[in-house]
N, C-alpha and C positions, 0 to 999 in steps of 0.2 A: 730702171729695174735694179733690184737689190742683188747682192752677190748670191751665187747658188748656195743652197743649204748643204751642209755636209751629210753624207750618207753612211750607214753602217750595213755591212754585208755579212751574212751568216750562212756558211755552206755546210749543210748536213750531207756528207759524202754518200753518194749512191742514192740520194733521195730528192733534195731540193736546195735551191738557193733563195734566201730571203733578203729583201732590201728594205731598210727603214730610214726615215728621215724625220727630224723634229719630234721624236717620240712615237711615231706611227709606223707600223709595218705596212709599207706601201704595196708590196706584192711578194708572192712566192712563185718561183719558176720550178715546177715539179717535173722531174724527169724519170723518177722511179716508175717501172711498168705498172699500169693499172691492173687490178684483179680481173676485170671483165673484158675478155677478148672481143666480145660483140660490140663494145663501145669504141673499138679501134685504139689500141694502146699507142700513145704518143705523148710527148711533153705538152704541158699547158701552163698558163699563168692563172692562178687562183689561190687565194683571194687577191683581188685587185682593188686598191683603195685610194681615195684622194688623200691629200696631205692632212685634212682634218679627221680622217679615219672613216669616211663614208664608203660603204661597199658598192662597187660599180661593176661587179662581175657575178654571173650566175654559175652554179655548179650542179650538174646532174638534175636539172629540173624534171618534174614528173612527166612533162610533155615530150622531152627529148633527153634521155639520160646521158647521151653521148655528147651533149653540149657542155663544155668545160672551160669557162672563162675565155681566155684568148689563146688560140692554138692554130697551128698550120694544118691544113686538111687538103684532101683531094676527093671530091665526092664520086667522080666517075673517072677511073684510070684503067684503061684497057680491060674493062670488065670487073675490076676490083673496086672496093669501097674503102677509101682511107679517110672518110668522114666519120663513119661509125653508125651503128644502128641499122634500121631498115633500108633496103635497097629499092630505088625506084625502077620499075619495069614498065615500059610503055604498054598501055592497054590493060595492065593488071594492077597498077598502083604501087604502093609500098609493101614490100614483102620481107618476111624474116628469112634472110639467107646468110646465116653465119659463115658459110663456106666461102663467101665472097668478101669478107671483111679483112682488110690488110692491117699492117701495123708499121710504126716507125721506131726503130731500135736506137736508143742512145748508146753510142760506142765510146765516146771520150769527149773531154773538153780539150781542144787543141791549145786554148789559151784562156786565162781568166785573170783579168787585171782590175784592181780596185784603186781608184784615186780618192782624194778627199770628197769629191762631189760627183763621182761617176763610177759606174760598173760597166765593163766591157767583157764579153766572153764570146768565144767561137766554139761551136759544138759540132761534132761529127756524128751524123746519123745515117742509118741505112733503112730504106723503105723496102718492106718485105711483103710479098703477096701471101695469101692465106696458106698456101701449100709449103711455104718456107723458102721460095726462090727470091733471091735478092734482086730488086729491080732498079733501085736508084741510090746514088750516093749523094748525101746532102751536107753542105757546109753552111751552118746557120750562125749568124752573128746577131747578138742581142746587146743593146746598150740601154742603161737607165741613167738619165742625166737631167740637168737643168731644173732641179727642184728649186722653186722660187717662192719665197714667203709672200712677196708683194702681190703676186697674182694667184697664189695658192694653187700652183700647177707644177707638173713635171712631165717628162717625155720618156717614152719607150720607143727605141728604134729596133726594127726587126728586119733582117735581110735573109734571103735564101739564095744559094747557088746549088742547083741540082743537076746531076749528071746521070744520064741513062747508062746503066751497067747491065741491062737485061740481055743484050745480044740481039734484040729485035726492037722495032719502034714502040714507043709508049704513046698512047693516045689519051689526051686530057680533055675531059668534057664535064657536063653537069646534067642535072635532071632536065633542063631546058633543051640541051643538045640531044637528049633522048626522048623528047616528046612532051614534056610538061611545060606549059607556057609560064613565063616569068618566074621561074624557080631556078635561076642559074647559079645557085650557091656552090662555091668551091674556093680554095685558097685560104688565106689568113682570115680567121673568123672570130668575131667577138659575140658572146652571148651576155646580155645584160641581166641584172637581177629582176625578179618578177615585178617589183614595184616600179620599174621603168616602163612597164606596158602602157602604151598610149602616150609615150614621151614625144617631145618636139624634135623633128628632123630639121637640120639646117644644111644649107649649101652656100657656096660663095656668093650666090645671088640673093640669099635671104632665107627666111623661114619657108619650109617646104613640107611635103607629105611623103608617105611611103610610095603612093601611086606615082607621084611626080618623079621621084628619084630612082625607083626600081628600074634597073637595066640601063641607067644613064652611063655614058662613056666617061672614063677617068680623064680623057683628053679634054673634055668640056668642063668637068667638075673634079679638079685635082684633090679636093678633100670633101668629106661629109662630116657633119656634126650631129650630136644627139644629146639632148637635155632631158634628164629624168628627175622626178621628184620622189624623195625617199619616204617610205613608211618610218614610223618610230621616231625619227628625228625631223625637226623642221628645217629642211635643207633641200637644195637642188644640187646636182652635179652635172658636169658637161664633159663629154669625150669628143675628140675630133680625130679622124682617121685620114691620113694623107699619103699620097704617092710621091716618091722621089722623082725628080724631073727625068732621070734616065729610064724610068719604067716605060715611057712611051716608045723607047727603042728596043724593048725586050722582045721575046719570041712571039708574043701575041698581045693585042690590045686588051686592056682590062675594062670591066664595067662594075657598077655597084650593085650589090644585093642588099636591100634595105627593108627592114620591117620594124615598125613600132608596135603593131598589133597583128596577130595575137601574141607574138613573142618578140621581145626587143632584141634585135640582132642585126649585125652589119658584117658583110664579107667583101674583101677585095677579090672579086671573082676574075680569074684569069681566063675562063672559058665559058662565059655566060651564054652566048648565042651560038657559038661555033666551036667545034673541037680544034685543037692543034696537035701536031705530031712532033715528037722529039726522037730523032733517029738514034741508033746505037752510038754511044760515045759522045753525043752532043750534050750541051749544057744550056741552062737558062738561069737568069738572075732577076730578082725583083727586090726592091727596098721600100720599106714602109715606115710610117711614123704614127704613133698614137699619143695624143695629148690628153692628159687626165687632169681635170680641174674641179675645184669647188665652185659652186654657184651656177646660176643660169646665165651663160655667156651669150652675147649677141654675135652674129656672123662677123661683124667688123672686129670684135675683140679676138676671135679665133684667127682671122686673117692676119692681124697685126702680130699676134704671138708667134704664129708659124713663120712669118717672114723674119722675125727677130732671131730665129734659130737656124744657123747655117747647116746644110747637109754635110 
């Protein structure tokens, strides 16, 4: 493997952090509040690109305006929606309930460190329910590193440490815990570009499908891959989403939310089939990794690359 490529970081204070390598802007971490409260204001990564410049994130698609690249979410949290958009109500379907949509406020960057080939930052956020009550304190760490010309890939690490500051228990769930079968989306969520619709889902055991991987436990499949073919340019790109080993010991076991059609999307769901409760003052942590690569990778290539990168 070649030496990591140097990166360039540009911080537009109060708005976004951009990371570039090899002449390509790889990503923008946007933390300025969105204009639309109904879409659940919170930071997100978009655009997200491969080293060659191929776009691998979707932003405000017309089917779900609240899908924004890569972002931390919580679809059902004690009656509030920190996912954005319509709320699922059992027996009634998806309803427009703006009074139930919460937000995540960027408070500060506790640290922001740039090395030749790596960006690391720690962000302080507050989760706020729609009426203005502060429910959770989050310390988020994001790192961009291991940009490698030989494999044309790089890595984003994303961790969350969340503390309940509400004064009463917080209940984390999903549409599935509220009655919709196999729709357990919540947690860190990636929305792909529209041209990735119908892309190839991969698992450690080989090529797979939406149906096979939907709701599968992370304990059995520690990573999920997705290969998409681009419009406009003659190219494929691959993303892989991986759990850190210690996630198995976190507050609740995780499962995969995976769709190739009708919308390309993957979520690290922390409450797919069952709710979990976080008592007042208690905390939980998860750590995730996203591999972004040019080309149509095979499962063996993903496995090898992930194993070469220590946590």
